[in-house]
C-alpha angles and dihedrals in degrees: 000000000000129000093262090056092048093050090048089056090050092052090053089053090048094051091050094050092045091056091053091047094052091049091049095050091052088067103047140057123271098246092053090042092058095055093045091048092063091047093049096048091052090049091048092049093055100039111024089094100031115165092236088068097048140347129208117238110214116249115249112224142138122235117184144173125211139176129215090214139039097205131038122194110204138178104194141001095270091050092049093049094049092049091049093051092049093046102044123071133178137213116199097187107198096341130091122252088236090061094059133069124218122207138180119200118194125195120236099270095036094245093126142026130196110203117195141186120201140153119270114253092254092058103039091096092047097058137042115207106219097199109026091167088084096053095097140041130193121217125187113225125210121186109209114168095171095045106025090157095064107122132180128240117239134198111199128173113246102190135281121332137046093033097153091047090052093051093046092048089061108031102035115357111214094004136076118267092164125098109187137154092242094121092061094041107040099153090060093057124205114010093207122057139155131242138162118269115208093196094059090030092227141079118282139186121254119206118201127202126170127198086228136058096000118105136159105293093302089290106089119030100187089071142030132221138197108168145138123213150160118248144157091309093053122096115273096251089061095059127070120236135184115293093010123123117215136187118211119192132177141142125230140175130204111205124236111281095025110175123211129202116243087225101047144319108182117197096174136014139192105199129187115223123210130027131058094295101057097106089065116076116236093214131004133178100218132188111210134187114238144119088311114007113250139207107218135193107211129193136192123189092181130352099321123076127207135179111254096177137005140172134189108281096217099082088052093054122104095002130099108253126196119212128202116185123178122184134172111209117222146084086278095041137156133221137188136163135183130189120191142168112262090211099064108356094252108163106228098175137011139163136172138182122185093194119038133130109253099169134072131210110273093003116152100192146335125240134198125226132193135190134055123314116169146168120253095196089104101029093158085075093059141074135190106284143198115205116190125213134177144172104019115188136180121194131176108208102169128032 
């Protein structure tokens, strides 16, 4: 029952009681009638819409907020306000805009804003939001007075079909930034596709990997790889060079029952290119089997990698996660990473270092990689997996 139906019932009760009142007053004196009128009005006010007569069923609807960008570069308050207004859009479902409240919460140094859409207090019992996960968006904010025109590059899924073409058009137009096991598993077809995700309410990328027969591009057979990357054929603003500061953002989801290798299962890499150390990733996000399983942040200054931070993997399973990674490339570099739940913004993993070596001798650039890259040495610990990704972005904020 909606509010209109409820008020209609109240009106029916009112008409009935007024009919009884009119007949009653025709039989008594005016003095007594006045006193009784007051009593009856009070009685009617309190009881004409008694819940015993009728209850209101909350209205099912979906209100949501979305942003066309994940990062905004701004140079003053007016510029920031205008860009937020242009980026954020609202959907009120079956509700009225006047029944909702919009809020924007900025952190202390104005490097992030969380925009939300919720029902006003007076209407929270009248509606049930069927998908509250899409009631907030988080946007990274970068104040850049000298270069206010700096913009990030985004790779967003746009729906089933032509997935490889889409990835290529953003990460390395006219070239091949995709490393899949397609050559060893031709009857399966493309190992990356797109589909609509109801939880995020948007299209996403799905990365497949199979214990058999997938391998590493028909080159290495003790491991298997399904990754996308930037590399030397990519635009200059998609590769990291010395003294640049870059923000990488993406979302990912590991499905329930995800199984990690005790050797390595990389979900993200930052790899240095050029010089004698390029085969060793500089940073990886690595899922590893253990007691319990862990998500590890691993780092290599030279040719030996070690774990610099880790957390239990279980809380990160079967939920959409948003990652923000900020790195300054150089021998006096900085690094920070945050992983939080998309559903409520809870931070599940974070690490920062204000003095770390992020440049190797004779390196020419650093490239990011995303996907799943795992060892097959203990394949009995593995299963076929589908790893979900969405909303990649790369933004240079200092040069």
